[in-house]
NURO-422478 format. One record per residue: x, y, z of N, C-alpha, C, O in turn; residue number from 1. Coordinates in Angstrom, 2 decimals. Layout:
<nodes>
((X,Y,Z),(X,Y,Z),(X,Y,Z),(X,Y,Z),NUM)
...
</nodes>
This chain:
<nodes>
((-34.90,2.11,9.30),(-35.69,1.42,8.30),(-37.15,1.70,8.58),(-37.58,1.70,9.73),1)
((-37.92,1.95,7.53),(-39.35,2.19,7.69),(-39.63,3.62,8.10),(-38.72,4.41,8.31),2)
((-40.89,3.93,8.20),(-41.31,5.29,8.46),(-41.44,5.61,9.93),(-41.25,6.76,10.33),3)
((-41.76,4.64,10.75),(-41.95,4.91,12.17),(-41.69,3.66,12.98),(-41.54,2.57,12.43),4)
((-41.64,3.84,14.28),(-41.52,2.70,15.17),(-42.70,2.70,16.12),(-43.32,3.74,16.35),5)
((-43.02,1.54,16.67),(-44.16,1.44,17.56),(-43.87,0.38,18.60),(-43.32,-0.67,18.29),6)
((-44.23,0.66,19.84),(-44.09,-0.34,20.89),(-42.77,-0.21,21.62),(-41.93,0.63,21.27),7)
((-42.58,-1.04,22.65),(-41.37,-0.96,23.45),(-40.14,-1.30,22.63),(-40.02,-2.39,22.06),8)
((-39.22,-0.36,22.57),(-37.94,-0.57,21.88),(-38.12,-1.17,20.50),(-37.62,-2.27,20.23),9)
((-38.82,-0.48,19.62),(-39.09,-0.97,18.27),(-37.77,-1.22,17.55),(-37.09,-0.29,17.12),10)
((-37.44,-2.44,17.43),(-36.13,-2.97,17.07),(-35.52,-2.44,15.79),(-35.98,-2.76,14.69),11)
((-34.50,-1.63,15.93),(-33.68,-1.23,14.80),(-34.26,-0.19,13.87),(-33.62,0.16,12.88),12)
((-35.43,0.31,14.13),(-36.07,1.21,13.19),(-35.60,2.65,13.31),(-35.82,3.45,12.40),13)
((-34.97,3.00,14.41),(-34.38,4.33,14.56),(-32.98,4.23,15.17),(-32.48,5.19,15.75),14)
((-32.37,3.09,15.04),(-31.09,2.83,15.68),(-29.93,3.37,14.86),(-29.97,3.38,13.63),15)
((-28.89,3.82,15.56),(-27.61,4.10,14.95),(-26.82,2.80,15.04),(-26.64,2.26,16.13),16)
((-26.35,2.30,13.93),(-25.65,1.03,13.92),(-24.15,1.25,13.82),(-23.68,2.01,12.97),17)
((-23.42,0.59,14.71),(-21.96,0.70,14.72),(-21.39,-0.52,15.42),(-22.07,-1.16,16.23),18)
((-20.16,-0.84,15.13),(-19.46,-1.92,15.82),(-18.82,-1.30,17.07),(-18.01,-0.38,16.95),19)
((-19.15,-1.80,18.26),(-18.68,-1.18,19.51),(-17.28,-1.63,19.92),(-17.05,-1.97,21.08),20)
((-16.35,-1.64,18.97),(-15.02,-2.22,19.22),(-13.98,-1.24,19.72),(-12.80,-1.58,19.80),21)
((-14.39,-0.02,20.07),(-13.42,0.93,20.61),(-14.13,1.97,21.48),(-15.32,2.25,21.31),22)
((-13.39,2.51,22.39),(-13.91,3.60,23.22),(-14.19,4.82,22.32),(-15.11,5.59,22.58),23)
((-13.39,4.97,21.28),(-13.59,6.08,20.35),(-14.96,6.00,19.68),(-15.60,7.03,19.46),24)
((-15.41,4.79,19.36),(-16.74,4.63,18.75),(-17.82,5.04,19.74),(-18.79,5.71,19.38),25)
((-17.66,4.64,20.99),(-18.62,5.06,22.02),(-18.67,6.58,22.11),(-19.74,7.17,22.14),26)
((-17.49,7.21,22.14),(-17.43,8.67,22.24),(-18.06,9.34,21.02),(-18.76,10.34,21.15),27)
((-17.82,8.78,19.85),(-18.41,9.34,18.62),(-19.93,9.26,18.65),(-20.61,10.24,18.34),28)
((-20.46,8.11,19.01),(-21.92,7.96,19.09),(-22.51,8.88,20.15),(-23.58,9.46,19.95),29)
((-21.83,9.02,21.27),(-22.33,9.91,22.31),(-22.34,11.37,21.84),(-23.25,12.12,22.20),30)
((-21.34,11.77,21.05),(-21.36,13.13,20.50),(-22.53,13.31,19.54),(-23.23,14.32,19.60),31)
((-22.74,12.33,18.65),(-23.85,12.40,17.69),(-25.19,12.50,18.41),(-26.07,13.25,17.99),32)
((-25.35,11.75,19.49),(-26.61,11.73,20.24),(-26.67,12.77,21.35),(-27.67,12.85,22.07),33)
((-25.61,13.57,21.50),(-25.53,14.59,22.54),(-25.74,14.00,23.93),(-26.52,14.52,24.73),34)
((-25.04,12.89,24.21),(-25.13,12.22,25.51),(-23.84,12.43,26.30),(-22.83,12.88,25.76),35)
((-23.89,12.11,27.57),(-22.72,12.20,28.43),(-21.61,11.28,27.91),(-21.89,10.24,27.31),36)
((-20.36,11.66,28.14),(-19.21,10.94,27.60),(-19.10,9.50,28.07),(-18.56,8.66,27.35),37)
((-19.58,9.20,29.25),(-19.40,7.87,29.85),(-20.48,6.87,29.46),(-20.37,5.69,29.83),38)
((-21.51,7.29,28.75),(-22.62,6.38,28.42),(-22.17,5.29,27.46),(-21.60,5.60,26.42),39)
((-22.42,4.02,27.76),(-22.04,2.94,26.84),(-23.07,2.80,25.72),(-24.19,3.30,25.81),40)
((-22.67,2.13,24.68),(-23.57,1.82,23.58),(-24.42,0.62,24.01),(-23.89,-0.33,24.58),41)
((-25.72,0.66,23.75),(-26.58,-0.47,24.07),(-26.59,-1.42,22.87),(-27.13,-1.07,21.82),42)
((-26.00,-2.59,23.01),(-25.85,-3.48,21.86),(-27.10,-4.27,21.52),(-27.90,-4.61,22.40),43)
((-27.27,-4.54,20.24),(-28.22,-5.55,19.78),(-27.39,-6.82,19.58),(-26.35,-6.78,18.93),44)
((-27.85,-7.93,20.14),(-27.10,-9.17,20.09),(-28.00,-10.29,19.59),(-29.08,-10.51,20.14),45)
((-27.57,-11.00,18.56),(-28.32,-12.15,18.05),(-28.42,-13.19,19.16),(-27.47,-13.42,19.90),46)
((-29.59,-13.81,19.27),(-29.80,-14.80,20.34),(-28.73,-15.88,20.36),(-28.36,-16.37,21.42),47)
((-28.25,-16.26,19.20),(-27.24,-17.32,19.12),(-25.92,-16.92,19.77),(-25.11,-17.79,20.10),48)
((-25.68,-15.63,19.97),(-24.43,-15.15,20.54),(-24.54,-14.82,22.03),(-23.54,-14.46,22.65),49)
((-25.71,-14.92,22.61),(-25.90,-14.51,24.00),(-25.00,-15.26,24.97),(-24.42,-14.65,25.87),50)
((-24.88,-16.55,24.80),(-24.05,-17.34,25.71),(-22.58,-16.96,25.57),(-21.86,-16.92,26.57),51)
((-22.13,-16.69,24.37),(-20.74,-16.28,24.15),(-20.47,-14.91,24.80),(-19.38,-14.68,25.33),52)
((-21.44,-14.01,24.76),(-21.26,-12.66,25.30),(-21.39,-12.64,26.81),(-20.60,-11.99,27.49),53)
((-22.39,-13.35,27.35),(-22.69,-13.27,28.79),(-22.38,-14.54,29.58),(-22.45,-14.52,30.81),54)
((-22.05,-15.62,28.91),(-21.81,-16.88,29.61),(-23.08,-17.65,29.89),(-23.05,-18.73,30.49),55)
((-24.21,-17.11,29.46),(-25.51,-17.76,29.62),(-26.51,-17.09,28.66),(-26.25,-15.99,28.16),56)
((-27.62,-17.75,28.42),(-28.67,-17.20,27.55),(-29.47,-16.18,28.35),(-30.23,-16.55,29.25),57)
((-29.32,-14.91,28.03),(-30.08,-13.86,28.70),(-30.88,-13.13,27.63),(-30.41,-12.15,27.04),58)
((-32.10,-13.62,27.38),(-32.95,-12.97,26.38),(-33.50,-11.68,26.97),(-33.99,-11.65,28.09),59)
((-33.40,-10.62,26.18),(-33.86,-9.31,26.64),(-34.32,-8.49,25.44),(-33.67,-7.52,25.07),60)
((-35.45,-8.88,24.83),(-35.89,-8.19,23.61),(-36.30,-6.74,23.83),(-36.38,-5.97,22.87),61)
((-36.55,-6.35,25.09),(-36.95,-4.97,25.37),(-35.95,-4.24,26.25),(-36.29,-3.26,26.91),62)
((-34.71,-4.70,26.25),(-33.62,-4.07,26.99),(-33.91,-3.94,28.48),(-33.62,-2.92,29.09),63)
((-34.49,-4.97,29.05),(-34.86,-4.93,30.46),(-33.83,-5.61,31.37),(-34.00,-5.62,32.59),64)
((-32.78,-6.16,30.80),(-31.76,-6.87,31.57),(-30.39,-6.22,31.33),(-30.17,-5.60,30.29),65)
((-29.51,-6.36,32.29),(-28.14,-5.86,32.14),(-27.17,-6.84,32.80),(-26.64,-6.56,33.87),66)
((-26.94,-8.00,32.17),(-26.04,-9.00,32.75),(-24.56,-8.63,32.58),(-24.21,-7.76,31.78),67)
((-23.73,-9.30,33.33),(-22.28,-9.11,33.26),(-21.76,-9.70,31.95),(-22.15,-10.79,31.54),68)
((-20.86,-8.95,31.30),(-20.26,-9.35,30.03),(-18.98,-10.14,30.30),(-18.21,-9.80,31.20),69)
((-18.76,-11.20,29.51),(-17.55,-12.00,29.63),(-16.31,-11.13,29.40),(-16.35,-10.19,28.60),70)
((-15.22,-11.43,30.11),(-13.99,-10.63,30.03),(-13.46,-10.49,28.60),(-13.09,-9.39,28.20),71)
((-13.43,-11.57,27.85),(-12.90,-11.51,26.48),(-13.74,-10.61,25.59),(-13.21,-9.92,24.71),72)
((-15.04,-10.61,25.80),(-15.94,-9.76,25.01),(-15.76,-8.30,25.42),(-15.77,-7.41,24.57),73)
((-15.61,-8.06,26.71),(-15.36,-6.68,27.18),(-14.10,-6.11,26.56),(-14.07,-4.94,26.18),74)
((-13.07,-6.93,26.45),(-11.81,-6.46,25.86),(-11.97,-6.16,24.37),(-11.38,-5.20,23.87),75)
((-12.76,-6.96,23.68),(-12.94,-6.80,22.23),(-13.93,-5.69,21.87),(-13.77,-5.02,20.85),76)
((-14.96,-5.50,22.70),(-16.02,-4.53,22.42),(-16.25,-3.61,23.63),(-17.31,-3.68,24.26),77)
((-15.30,-2.76,23.95),(-15.40,-1.94,25.17),(-16.52,-0.91,25.14),(-16.97,-0.47,26.20),78)
((-16.97,-0.51,23.99),(-18.00,0.54,23.91),(-19.36,0.08,24.41),(-20.20,0.92,24.74),79)
((-19.60,-1.21,24.46),(-20.92,-1.70,24.85),(-21.04,-2.00,26.34),(-22.11,-2.42,26.80),80)
((-19.97,-1.79,27.10),(-19.95,-2.22,28.49),(-20.01,-1.03,29.44),(-19.29,-0.05,29.27),81)
((-20.89,-1.14,30.45),(-20.98,-0.13,31.51),(-19.75,-0.23,32.42),(-19.00,-1.20,32.35),82)
((-19.56,0.77,33.26),(-18.44,0.78,34.20),(-18.42,-0.46,35.08),(-17.35,-0.92,35.49),83)
((-19.60,-1.00,35.38),(-19.66,-2.16,36.27),(-19.52,-3.49,35.53),(-19.68,-4.55,36.14),84)
((-19.21,-3.46,34.23),(-18.98,-4.68,33.47),(-20.23,-5.31,32.88),(-20.17,-6.42,32.35),85)
((-21.35,-4.62,32.97),(-22.60,-5.14,32.42),(-22.93,-4.47,31.09),(-22.30,-3.49,30.70),86)
((-23.91,-5.02,30.39),(-24.41,-4.41,29.16),(-25.92,-4.52,29.13),(-26.47,-5.61,29.33),87)
((-26.59,-3.43,28.90),(-28.05,-3.41,28.77),(-28.36,-3.62,27.29),(-28.43,-2.67,26.51),88)
((-28.54,-4.86,26.93),(-28.62,-5.26,25.53),(-30.06,-5.50,25.07),(-30.99,-5.57,25.86),89)
((-30.18,-5.62,23.76),(-31.44,-6.04,23.15),(-31.15,-7.32,22.39),(-30.41,-7.31,21.40),90)
((-31.72,-8.42,22.85),(-31.52,-9.69,22.15),(-32.43,-9.73,20.92),(-33.56,-9.23,20.94),91)
((-31.92,-10.34,19.86),(-32.64,-10.36,18.59),(-32.72,-11.80,18.08),(-31.70,-12.46,17.87),92)
((-33.94,-12.28,17.90),(-34.13,-13.61,17.31),(-34.52,-13.43,15.84),(-34.91,-12.35,15.40),93)
((-34.40,-14.50,15.11),(-34.78,-14.47,13.69),(-36.26,-14.12,13.55),(-36.66,-13.48,12.57),94)
((-37.08,-14.53,14.50),(-38.51,-14.23,14.45),(-38.82,-12.78,14.80),(-39.79,-12.21,14.30),95)
((-37.99,-12.17,15.67),(-38.22,-10.77,16.07),(-38.12,-9.84,14.87),(-39.03,-9.07,14.58),96)
((-37.00,-9.93,14.20),(-36.69,-8.99,13.11),(-35.66,-9.66,12.20),(-34.46,-9.54,12.42),97)
((-36.13,-10.37,11.17),(-35.21,-11.14,10.32),(-34.09,-10.31,9.69),(-32.96,-10.79,9.59),98)
((-34.38,-9.08,9.26),(-33.35,-8.28,8.61),(-32.24,-7.90,9.59),(-31.06,-8.05,9.26),99)
((-32.59,-7.43,10.78),(-31.59,-7.07,11.79),(-30.80,-8.32,12.21),(-29.58,-8.26,12.36),100)
((-31.50,-9.43,12.40),(-30.85,-10.68,12.79),(-29.80,-11.07,11.75),(-28.68,-11.43,12.12),101)
((-30.14,-11.00,10.47),(-29.19,-11.31,9.40),(-28.02,-10.34,9.39),(-26.88,-10.74,9.19),102)
((-28.31,-9.07,9.61),(-27.25,-8.06,9.66),(-26.28,-8.35,10.79),(-25.06,-8.26,10.60),103)
((-26.79,-8.70,11.96),(-25.93,-9.01,13.09),(-25.00,-10.19,12.78),(-23.82,-10.18,13.14),104)
((-25.54,-11.20,12.12),(-24.70,-12.35,11.75),(-23.66,-11.96,10.71),(-22.52,-12.44,10.76),105)
((-24.01,-11.10,9.77),(-23.05,-10.66,8.76),(-21.92,-9.87,9.41),(-20.75,-10.07,9.08),106)
((-22.26,-8.97,10.32),(-21.23,-8.17,11.00),(-20.35,-9.08,11.86),(-19.13,-8.91,11.91),107)
((-20.96,-10.04,12.52),(-20.20,-10.97,13.37),(-19.18,-11.77,12.55),(-18.13,-12.14,13.07),108)
((-19.49,-12.03,11.30),(-18.57,-12.82,10.48),(-17.27,-12.08,10.16),(-16.27,-12.71,9.81),109)
((-17.25,-10.75,10.28),(-16.00,-10.02,10.02),(-15.47,-9.26,11.22),(-14.53,-8.48,11.08),110)
((-16.06,-9.47,12.41),(-15.51,-8.81,13.61),(-14.84,-9.83,14.51),(-14.32,-9.47,15.57),111)
</nodes>
């Protein structure tokens, strides 16, 4: 969205968006981005879902944290998890980027 991005991890303006619900999706994104096969997808997560995903509120708007992902979430969304069970995520609040935040809630309603 938009013509350019600016600043640390300019949220969603050059992102490839996908639901990380399979290893095949991770592999597909890695092929598109010409990355190593084992690289996980870095998820954008609405702030309201952080506790459900990690068991605690871990705000990380600039992808500076990599907390452990809950077992049930790892099983449902394997593409977003590193080998060690963590995810280097970007937390998204309604104030950060309203459009991305709304999109995340819409996708969550059908996943």
